[in-house]
C-alpha positions as CSV (number, residue, x, y, z in Angstrom):
1,X,-2.6,10.9,9.9
2,X,-1.8,9.3,13.3
3,X,-4.7,6.9,12.8
4,X,-3.4,6.0,9.4
5,X,0.0,5.3,10.7
6,X,-1.4,3.1,13.4
7,X,-3.9,1.3,11.1
8,X,-1.2,0.5,8.6
9,X,1.4,-0.6,11.1
10,X,3.8,2.2,10.2
11,X,4.9,3.0,13.8
12,X,8.3,1.6,12.9
13,X,8.8,4.4,10.5
14,X,8.7,7.1,13.2
15,X,9.4,5.3,16.5
16,X,12.7,4.7,18.3
17,X,15.4,3.5,16.0
18,X,13.1,3.8,13.0
19,X,13.7,0.2,11.9
20,X,11.1,0.1,9.1
21,X,12.5,3.4,7.7
22,X,16.0,1.9,7.4
23,X,14.7,-1.1,5.6
24,X,12.6,1.0,3.1
25,X,15.6,3.3,2.5
26,X,17.9,0.3,1.9
27,X,15.5,-1.3,-0.6
28,X,14.9,1.9,-2.6
29,X,18.6,2.9,-2.8
30,X,19.6,-0.7,-3.8
31,X,17.0,-0.7,-6.6
32,X,18.1,2.7,-7.9
33,X,21.8,1.6,-7.8
34,X,20.9,-1.6,-9.6
35,X,18.7,-0.1,-12.4
36,X,20.0,3.4,-12.7
37,X,23.7,3.4,-11.6
38,X,24.7,6.2,-14.0
39,X,22.1,8.5,-12.5
40,X,23.0,7.6,-8.9
41,X,26.7,8.2,-9.7
42,X,25.8,11.6,-11.3
43,X,23.7,12.6,-8.3
44,X,26.3,11.6,-5.7
45,X,29.5,12.7,-7.6
46,X,28.6,15.5,-10.1
47,X,26.0,17.1,-7.9
48,X,27.3,16.2,-4.5
49,X,24.0,14.9,-3.0
50,X,23.9,11.6,-1.2
51,X,20.9,9.6,-2.5
52,X,20.0,8.7,1.1
53,X,19.4,12.3,1.9
54,X,16.9,12.6,-0.9
55,X,15.2,9.4,0.0
56,X,15.1,10.3,3.7
57,X,13.0,13.4,3.1
58,X,10.7,11.6,0.7
59,X,10.1,8.5,2.9
60,X,9.6,10.4,6.1
61,X,7.0,12.8,4.6
62,X,5.3,10.1,2.6
63,X,6.7,11.8,-0.4
64,X,4.2,14.7,-0.1
65,X,6.6,17.2,1.5
66,X,9.1,17.0,-1.4
67,X,7.3,16.2,-4.6
68,X,4.6,18.4,-6.1
69,X,3.7,16.1,-9.0
70,X,0.2,14.7,-8.3
71,X,0.7,12.0,-10.9
72,X,3.4,10.6,-8.6
73,X,1.9,11.4,-5.2
74,X,-1.6,10.0,-5.8
75,X,-0.5,6.4,-6.6
76,X,1.8,6.5,-3.5
77,X,-0.9,7.6,-1.2
78,X,-3.3,5.1,-2.7
79,X,-0.9,2.4,-1.9
80,X,-0.7,3.4,1.8
81,X,-4.4,3.9,2.2
82,X,-5.9,1.1,0.1
83,X,-3.4,-1.7,0.4
84,X,-3.9,-4.4,3.0
85,X,-0.3,-5.5,2.8
86,X,2.4,-3.0,3.9
87,X,5.3,-4.9,2.1
88,X,3.4,-5.0,-1.2
89,X,2.7,-1.2,-0.8
90,X,6.4,-0.4,-0.3
91,X,7.3,-2.6,-3.2
92,X,4.9,-0.7,-5.5
93,X,6.1,2.6,-4.1
94,X,9.7,1.6,-4.9
95,X,8.7,0.8,-8.4
96,X,7.0,4.2,-8.7
97,X,10.1,5.9,-7.5
98,X,12.3,3.9,-9.9
99,X,10.0,4.8,-12.8
100,X,10.1,8.4,-11.8
101,X,13.9,8.6,-11.8
102,X,14.0,6.7,-15.0
103,X,11.5,9.0,-16.7
104,X,13.4,12.1,-15.5
105,X,16.9,10.8,-15.8
106,X,17.8,12.7,-18.9
107,X,16.9,16.1,-17.3
108,X,18.6,15.1,-14.0
109,X,21.8,14.1,-15.8
110,X,22.0,17.7,-17.2
111,X,21.9,19.3,-13.7
112,X,25.2,20.0,-12.0
113,X,24.1,22.4,-9.3
114,X,22.7,21.2,-6.0
115,X,20.3,24.1,-5.6
116,X,18.9,23.6,-9.1
117,X,18.6,19.9,-8.5
118,X,16.6,20.4,-5.3
119,X,14.4,23.0,-7.0
120,X,13.7,20.6,-9.9
121,X,11.5,18.4,-7.7
122,X,9.5,21.4,-6.3
123,X,8.9,22.9,-9.8
124,X,8.2,19.7,-11.8
125,X,4.5,20.5,-11.9
126,X,5.0,24.0,-13.2
127,X,7.2,22.9,-16.2
C-alpha cells in the first residue's frame, strides 16, 4: 500500500497538513451539497451527522474501511491503481460517491437514528 501511495503521488493525503485530503473533501462535499442538498440537510440536521465526518473516514481509508459494497469499492480502487492522472481519478471517484448517495437517498432519507445510519453502510451488502 505504501508503494501505491508513493507511485500515485498520494503522500499529500497522509502527510503533514494533509493538503490533498482537504481538497478532496471540499470537492466531494460541494458536489453533494449541489446535487443532493435535501439529503445533505437530512444527514446533518435530522440525523445529526456532519457530512465531513462521513467523508473523512471514507477518503482516509480509500473507502474500503467503511463500505462493504464491492460494486462501489472495485471502481474506486480501479481508479487509483489504473489511472495515470490523479485528478481524473478523484473526479471519477466523486462521481461514484454522488451516484451512490443518489441511488440510496430514498432509504437514507427514512433513517433518523445515527447508529442505524452508520450501520446502513456496513450492512448494505447483506440487504
